[in-house]
C-alpha positions in Angstrom: -45.2 13.8 26.5 -44.1 17.0 27.7 -40.6 18.9 27.9 -39.6 17.3 31.3 -40.5 13.8 30.6 -38.4 13.8 27.2 -35.5 15.4 29.0 -35.7 12.8 32.1 -35.8 9.9 29.3 -32.7 11.5 27.4 -30.6 11.8 30.8 -31.6 8.4 32.1 -30.6 6.9 28.6 -27.2 8.6 28.6 -26.6 7.8 32.4 -27.6 4.1 31.8 -25.0 3.8 29.0 -22.2 5.6 31.0 -22.9 3.3 33.7 -23.1 0.2 31.4 -19.7 1.1 29.7 -18.0 1.1 33.0 -19.6 -1.9 34.3 -18.6 -3.6 31.6 -15.2 -2.7 31.8 -14.8 -3.5 35.2 -15.8 -7.2 34.6 -14.1 -7.7 31.6 -10.4 -8.0 31.9 -8.4 -6.2 29.3 -5.3 -6.9 27.6 -3.1 -5.5 30.7 -4.8 -8.3 32.7 -3.0 -10.9 30.7 -0.3 -12.9 32.5 3.1 -11.2 32.2 5.3 -12.9 29.5 9.0 -13.8 30.7 11.7 -12.5 28.6 14.0 -15.2 29.6 13.2 -18.3 27.3 15.0 -20.8 29.5 12.4 -20.0 32.2 10.3 -22.5 30.7 7.4 -20.0 29.8 5.5 -20.3 26.4 5.1 -17.6 24.0 3.5 -17.0 20.8 6.9 -16.8 19.0 8.1 -20.2 20.7 9.2 -22.8 18.3 8.9 -25.6 21.0 5.3 -26.2 20.4 4.4 -28.7 18.1 3.5 -27.5 14.8 0.6 -29.2 12.9 1.4 -32.2 10.4 2.8 -30.9 7.0 3.9 -27.5 8.6 7.5 -26.2 7.2 10.1 -25.9 10.1 10.2 -22.5 11.7 13.7 -20.9 11.6 14.0 -17.7 13.7 15.0 -14.6 11.6 14.0 -16.5 8.2 11.4 -15.3 6.1 9.4 -17.6 4.0 7.1 -16.8 1.2 3.6 -18.5 1.3 2.6 -20.8 -1.4 -0.2 -20.1 -3.6 -3.7 -20.6 -2.3 -5.2 -23.9 -3.2 -6.7 -24.2 -6.6 -4.4 -21.2 -7.9 -1.5 -21.6 -10.0 2.0 -19.9 -9.3 2.7 -17.1 -12.0 6.1 -15.9 -11.8 6.2 -12.2 -12.0 7.5 -10.7 -15.5 10.6 -8.8 -15.2 12.1 -5.9 -17.0 13.6 -6.1 -20.3 17.7 -6.3 -19.9 19.0 -2.8 -19.5 15.7 -1.4 -18.4 14.0 -1.2 -14.9 11.0 -1.3 -12.9 12.2 1.1 -10.2 9.9 4.4 -10.5 12.2 7.7 -9.9 10.8 10.1 -7.6 7.7 11.6 -8.7 8.6 14.7 -6.3 8.3 18.1 -7.9 11.6 20.6 -8.2 11.8 23.0 -5.5 10.3 26.6 -6.9 13.7 27.9 -6.7 15.2 25.3 -9.2 15.9 26.5 -12.7 16.1 23.0 -14.3 13.9 22.5 -17.1 10.1 21.2 -16.0 7.9 18.4 -17.9 5.5 21.1 -18.7 8.1 23.3 -19.9 9.6 20.6 -22.8 6.4 18.5 -23.2 2.7 19.2 -24.3 -0.2 18.3 -22.2 1.5 17.3 -19.1 -1.0 17.2 -16.2 0.0 15.1 -13.2 3.5 15.3 -13.8 4.1 19.0 -13.7 6.9 20.3 -11.5 9.5 17.5 -12.3 12.6 17.7 -14.2 12.1 17.1 -17.9 15.1 14.9 -17.9 13.3 12.6 -15.6 10.3 12.0 -17.4 11.5 9.2 -19.9 12.9 6.9 -16.9 9.4 7.5 -15.4 7.7 6.5 -18.4 9.9 3.5 -19.1 9.0 2.3 -15.3 5.7 2.5 -16.2 6.0 0.4 -19.4 8.1 -2.1 -17.7 5.8 -2.4 -14.3 2.9 -3.2 -16.6 4.6 -5.2 -19.3 3.3 -3.0 -21.9 4.7 -0.9 -24.8 4.1 3.1 -24.9 1.3 2.9 -27.2 -0.8 1.0 -24.6 -1.4 4.6 -23.0 -0.1 6.7 -25.9 -1.1 7.4 -29.7 2.0 6.8 -31.6 3.9 9.7 -32.3 1.4 12.0 -30.8 2.1 11.5 -27.2 0.1 14.6 -25.8 -3.3 13.3 -27.4 -5.4 11.9 -24.5 -7.5 9.7 -26.9 -6.9 6.5 -24.9 -8.5 5.6 -21.6 -5.1 4.1 -20.4 -3.9 7.5 -20.2 -6.3 8.8 -18.0 -6.2 5.5 -15.8 -2.5 6.0 -15.6 -3.0 9.6 -14.4 -5.3 8.4 -11.8 -2.8 5.6 -10.6 -0.1 7.9 -10.3 -2.3 9.9 -7.7 -2.7 6.6 -5.8 0.6 5.7 -5.6 1.6 9.2 -4.3 -1.2 9.0 -1.8 0.0 5.6 -0.7 3.5 6.1 -0.3 2.4 9.5 1.6 0.5 7.4 3.9 3.1 4.7 4.5 5.3 8.1 6.0 8.6 7.0 4.0 8.5 3.5 5.6 8.1 1.9 2.0 7.5 3.6 -1.7 4.6 2.2 -3.7 5.3 1.9 -7.4 3.3 0.8 -10.3 5.2 -2.5 -9.9 3.9 -2.9 -6.2 0.6 -3.9 -7.5 0.9 -4.8 -11.2 4.0 -7.2 -11.3 4.7 -6.6 -15.2 0.9 -7.0 -16.0 -1.7 -4.6 -17.7 -4.0 -5.4 -14.7 -3.0 -6.3 -11.0 -3.3 -10.2 -10.6 -6.2 -11.2 -8.3 
């Protein structure tokens, strides 16, 4: 094969793909080709959200505007989520650092071996740690060496650092619509329920 034959083969393949693309799109109706949905429910038209359709046997009634939680999957027991002890919460305080101009004492100034929570107000660290503790249903020694909180001897502490990054990233991806916390997945368990 010479250079011209290879060039013609490539051009022919690309031209065939382009023509095939247009031919397929012309022959297949797109989503805009569907019948228009009437906004007036009295017109007799049926919509996806119409509750006048017959439901399968055993289906719970549908009430517009009401949210009903799904039952557990077949073969699985429903386990109630643990709640935080009285007076404590699973609500995670903000993990956003202080602005550079702030004179408030920061975590890394008051505590040893702060790695991922740098820049936070030192006064907020205890409430963050209690939120972790309550969201996982564990005590402080699950991640920390008793009386030596700065040590990195326990693998759970490294995992917690990674999880903080994951929750920050997930919250950022949601764009402020929702806030992801430890409790979002863990529900009071050291390992998230499957």
